[in-house]
C-alpha positions, -999 to 999 in steps of 0.1 A, spaced: 568 187 -943 568 159 -917 601 172 -903 587 208 -902 556 196 -885 575 177 -858 598 206 -852 569 230 -848 551 205 -825 582 201 -804 587 239 -801 550 244 -792 553 218 -765 585 234 -751 569 269 -752 538 256 -733 559 238 -707 580 270 -701 548 291 -698 532 266 -675 562 263 -652 566 301 -651 530 311 -643 520 282 -620 555 279 -603 553 242 -599 581 229 -577 603 201 -589 606 188 -553 586 156 -548 574 165 -512 553 143 -491 518 156 -485 501 156 -452 466 145 -443 436 167 -441 429 157 -406 459 178 -396 443 207 -414 409 204 -397 415 197 -360 384 218 -351 361 194 -369 358 174 -337 357 142 -358 376 112 -344 401 89 -360 373 75 -382 374 106 -405 392 97 -436 408 130 -447 421 141 -480 458 148 -487 464 185 -485 494 207 -487 509 228 -459 526 261 -465 560 246 -461 569 256 -496 569 291 -510 537 311 -516 535 332 -548 508 352 -565 508 342 -602 497 364 -631 462 348 -627 456 366 -594 454 335 -572 478 326 -545 498 295 -548 501 280 -513 521 249 -521 528 228 -550 543 194 -557 542 171 -587 512 153 -570 495 181 -551 484 216 -557 470 242 -532 456 275 -544 439 304 -527 418 334 -536 397 319 -564 372 344 -578 349 348 -608 375 368 -628 401 340 -626 380 309 -625 381 304 -663 419 304 -662 417 279 -634 395 257 -654 418 259 -683 448 251 -661 430 221 -645 419 208 -679 455 201 -687 457 174 -660 439 147 -678 436 112 -664 470 97 -661 487 129 -649 506 129 -617 485 155 -600 463 137 -574 454 162 -548 438 197 -552 429 222 -524 411 255 -531 409 280 -503 388 312 -501 367 305 -531 343 334 -541 324 324 -573 289 320 -586 270 288 -590 279 281 -626 316 288 -620 316 265 -590 300 237 -611 326 242 -638 354 237 -613 337 205 -600 331 192 -635 367 199 -646 381 182 -615 357 152 -620 373 145 -654 409 151 -644 435 130 -627 426 145 -593 415 119 -567 412 141 -535 395 175 -538 393 199 -509 374 232 -509 378 254 -478 359 286 -470 338 289 -502 310 315 -509 285 311 -537 270 344 -549 245 338 -577 212 319 -580 214 281 -577 200 264 -608 197 229 -621 230 216 -634 234 185 -655 265 171 -639 285 144 -657 298 119 -632 312 95 -657 349 86 -662 362 101 -630 393 94 -609 378 111 -579 378 92 -546 372 117 -519 357 152 -516 360 176 -486 339 208 -484 345 229 -453 328 262 -444 307 268 -475 282 296 -475 251 299 -497 240 335 -503 209 325 -523 180 321 -498 154 311 -524 163 280 -545 151 245 -552 170 223 -527 171 194 -550 192 215 -575 219 218 -548 217 186 -528 213 163 -559 248 173 -571 264 159 -539 240 130 -533 247 114 -566 285 117 -566 302 85 -575 330 86 -549 338 66 -518 343 94 -493 325 127 -489 329 153 -461 308 184 -458 314 202 -425 304 235 -410 282 244 -440 248 250 -423 234 222 -445 198 214 -435 192 184 -457 208 158 -479 190 137 -505 191 100 -508 212 90 -539 192 83 -571 207 49 -575 229 25 -555 257 47 -542 294 39 -538 297 60 -507 316 42 -479 323 72 -458 300 102 -451 309 130 -427 284 158 -421 299 173 -390 285 206 -376 255 212 -399 218 217 -393 206 182 -404 174 168 -387 155 136 -383 144 136 -420 178 127 -432 180 95 -453 146 82 -442 135 53 -464 167 55 -482 178 21 -497 207 32 -519 234 35 -493 242 -2 -492 279 2 -492 281 29 -465 303 18 -436 310 51 -417 284 79 -411 294 109 -389 265 132 -380 281 149 -350 269 184 -340 236 185 -359 199 188 -348 187 153 -345 161 147 -318 145 112 -321 166 82 -315 139 60 -329 141 78 -363 178 76 -363 176 39 -359 151 37 -387 175 58 -409 201 31 -405 179 1 -409 185 -2 -447 222 6 -445 233 -30 -448 271 -23 -445 271 4 -418 296 -3 -390 302 31 -374 277 58 -365 286 90 -347 255 109 -334 272 128 -306 264 164 -297 228 164 -309 195 167 -292 186 131 -291 161 117 -266 141 85 -262 111 81 -240 105 44 -246 67 44 -250 69 8 -265 85 21 -297 105 -6 -315 138 6 -328 153 -8 -360 190 -6 -363 213 -19 -390 224 -53 -380 259 -46 -392 264 -16 -368 291 -24 -343 302 11 -331 277 38 -320 285 71 -303 255 88 -286 276 111 -264 264 146 -253 227 142 -259 196 142 -237 192 104 -233 179 89 -201 176 53 -188 152 44 -216 180 45 -241 188 9 -232 155 -1 -248 167 13 -282 202 0 -289 216 -21 -318 219 -57 -306 253 -63 -323 270 -32 -311 305 -37 -297 315 -2 -288 289 21 -273 294 57 -262 268 73 -239 290 99 -223 275 132 -210 238 122 -210 212 120 -182 214 83 -173 208 75 -136 205 37 -138 213 8 -161 181 -12 -161 184 -50 -158 168 -73 -182 158 -46 -207 181 -56 -235 210 -81 -237 239 -67 -257 259 -99 -260 286 -84 -283 292 -52 -263 329 -49 -254 333 -12 -246 308 10 -228 314 47 -220 290 61 -193 311 89 -181 295 122 -170 261 109 -162 241 106 -130 249 70 -120 251 63 -83 267 28 -85 286 6 -109 263 -12 -133 262 -50 -134 270 -71 -165 239 -92 -166 231 -76 -199 267 -73 -212 283 -107 -208 312 -97 -232 321 -63 -216 358 -57 -214 361 -19 -208 338 3 -188 342 41 -183 320 55 -155 341 85 -146 325 118 -133 292 103 -121 276 105 -86 292 73 -72 298 76 -34 305 40 -26 310 16 -55 297 -19 -52 323 -46 -46 308 -74 -66 314 -57 -99 343 -78 -110 325 -109 -99 295 -101 -121 318 -88 -149 346 -114 -151 358 -103 -186 363 -67 -178 400 -59 -181 398 -21 -175 375 0 -153 376 38 -154 358 49 -123 379 80 -112 367 116 -106 336 105 -86 326 121 -53 337 91 -32 326 89 4 354 76 25 337 52 49 338 16 59 319 6 28 346 20 6 373 -1 23 360 -32 4 364 -13 -30 399 -3 -20 408 -39 -13 392 -48 -46 418 -26 -64 446 -46 -49 429 -78 -60 421 -66 -94 457 -63 -104 458 -29 -122 423 -30 -137 414 4 -123 424 30 -148 439 62 -134 446 47 -99 455 63 -76 455 100 -87 419 99 -101 404 83 -70 401 109 -42 378 113 -12 351 140 -15 332 132 18 335 137 47 348 172 48 378 163 69 391 138 44 384 158 12 413 155 -12 427 123 4 436 96 -22 418 64 -16 451 45 -13 459 66 18 425 60 34 425 33 61 401 22 89 407 -6 113 389 -39 108 371 -34 142 357 -1 131 343 -15 98 331 -49 109 297 -44 126 295 -80 139 330 -79 154 323 -44 168 291 -56 185 308 -88 199 337 -67 212 314 -42 228 293 -70 243 324 -87 258 337 -54 272 303 -47 286 301 -81 302 336 -77 316 327 -43 330 295 -55 345 314 -85 361 340 -61 375 314 -37 389 295 -66 403 326 -80 419 336 -47 434 300 -41 446 300 -75 464 336 -71 477 329 -36 490 293 -44 500 280 -16 478 243 -29 479 244 -27 517 256 9 516 230 18 490 203 3 511 215 21 542 218 54 523 182 49 512 171 42 547 189 73 561 174 95 533 139 83 540 144 89 577 156 124 570 127 131 547 102 121 574 121 142 599 117 172 577 79 167 576 75 164 614 45 182 629 53 215 646 52 200 681 78 173 674 110 178 694 130 170 663 167 165 667 173 182 701 199 164 721 183 141 747 212 117 754 248 120 764 256 89 744 242 62 722 256 27 729 262 3 701 272 -32 711 267 -69 702 240 -88 719 267 -112 731 284 -83 750 251 -71 765 261 -84 801 292 -62 802 272 -32 788 244 -36 814 265 -46 844 295 -24 838 289 4 813 254 15 822 258 8 858 289 30 862 278 59 839 242 63 850 251 60 888 271 81 910 283 117 903 272 134 871 239 128 855 246 107 823 218 98 801 225 68 778 204 56 748 200 18 748 180 1 722 162 -22 746 151 7 767 149 38 745 138 26 710 103 39 702 78 11 695 62 12 660 92 27 642 116 6 622 149 -5 638 169 16 613 148 47 620 152 42 658 190 38 653 192 70 633 170 90 658 191 78 687 224 87 670 211 121 660 197 129 695 229 118 713 259 139 719 283 109 714 281 74 700 299 47 720 309 16 702 318 -15 723 343 -33 700 350 -70 702 351 -100 679 313 -102 685 308 -67 673 323 -72 638 300 -103 634 268 -83 641 249 -69 611 231 -43 633 263 -31 648 275 -24 612 244 -4 605 249 17 637 286 23 628 277 34 593 251 59 605 273 73 632 302 76 607 278 94 583 270 119 610 307 123 617 312 136 582 279 153 575 280 174 607 318 176 609 316 165 646 338 145 668 311 122 682 326 87 680 340 70 711 355 35 706 359 11 735 379 -20 728 364 -46 750 385 -74 736 413 -74 711 401 -80 675 425 -99 652 427 -81 618 417 -112 599 384 -113 618 373 -79 605 352 -83 574 360 -63 543 329 -42 546 342 -29 580 369 -9 562 356 22 579 362 5 613 397 -2 603 402 34 593 388 47 625 409 24 647 440 34 627 433 72 630 414 76 663 424 70 699 402 44 715 396 33 751 407 -2 760 389 -20 788 415 -28 814 416 -62 829 431 -50 861 405 -35 885 430 -8 897 429 9 863 392 9 858 386 41 879 407 60 854 389 43 825 355 55 838 368 90 845 381 94 809 349 81 795 328 105 816 350 133 806 344 124 769 306 125 771 303 153 796 278 180 783 249 199 797 218 186 780 187 208 776 167 180 793 192 171 819 173 185 848 141 169 838 156 135 834 177 128 864 197 97 862 186 68 882 192 31 886 189 9 856 173 -25 856 
């Protein structure tokens, strides 16, 4: 009987094994399984998400007699699809064979369409099997949710992942649903993209170390006053509907082991208002990216945080003295509204700063001095204004020794328009253009040199004298224009105006006047001692006589070039020469004039003597008759007043 029993038992076992291998189609290959993070790239969770081992469709797919689809199978992993109410009992029966101690460790169910009781049977069966990592993807629950007495004892489960679960029942007691998951005695739980609006606090101290509720509808009421998550180290609440940063801090205050918290892509804001935040003291990594936080967020941060993410918020300034984060090593402030690099007065341990895509035109140059421990600065993709102020920042890059991340491609001029697109490494301005003090000193020196040169030229060319004479001539002309109607004006009254030095007056009186105003031909000469009108200025008399004379006779000698008044008379006569385009100058060289005796201001006299024919006073008496004849011929003209003013003897 014993032998018969053993034989039947052996045959039964063989038959069961053949049936199992035939219908489930388990592969004998011991393939390596891949991680769930590769299956869920759209979760948006970062490397902190601890995924469950899943199976890819690298192996064959087959539809068994149980109407589910076998995606992939190994001795340690099983992946099935199309689980429905009509085959769920067979699935439960199948999973019941994998008692604790079996080699099957990983189970993935995809496209699950069952009622609440069937779903709980699957969970309960898995809980008492050898499975350690359980994944449910795209599940729909059809019937009413009711209270279920779940038995958590004696499980091998370590991690649960539920992705895209849909609850069709709109009216149910939430505790009946959430209590099942809240009291699970596993280390890791992930529920993503499930439209979950709440989660209960565990009934007793929970073994949860990792919770991921990515992309749900959770609010500020989550885990408030919850003291049973003492072992929780990682909490991911990305893409939910949290609003109050203060309530989030209070949520963590009793999580004594929490190290990492992801609150990115929510609706968080903090208005300050003297509200005291209470964070878990163990929290070292906090991600608050893509929220609605402003400058007041720095009043509500965990004091022991080492890595802080504030990317894509509304921060325009990092207040000084608000909070001192002594342990902070990494700070991400990219995509905010900052106009300058923040200092490190509140972050003495800062090593990495990301401030890309802000509104920084000209970064401050004392950043690395105030932040000596910073080993990497990411400041690219800002609208840099390429000006003198930016030159110091460019020099800072050379001194920093590679601390600017993304240099040079990410650092490009935005302003001015003409330099847009130019990399900062290619932007250069001279030291003179950027040093205001040096520029002012250089401009002052150049101005002084220019003034000195102009002054020298003015003195050398006697410019002030010419200016004064021009002013006198202009004033005389102005008065002439305003003469009364009976004034004779500028009608010619003299044949010639005589200009000479007082030292040559004897020759002028005894020779020149005596010979021209006597004898044949009525010659009327204008002499200052005789014809200047009393009461008028000397300059005005000179100008009047020159303008009322047909010619101007200049008696040249070494004495002439030494006379100031002779220079005046020559200047006005020369001015008339050009203004009236007349040929009115007659030069008489009484004595030879050595060139070195002619002052520089007599450059006009030099030019006249070089270009014009002059009469030279002959020493021989025999030649003087010809001299007087030539001179009379040069000044011969019929004056309107000639008949009224007949020439006579001069005194």
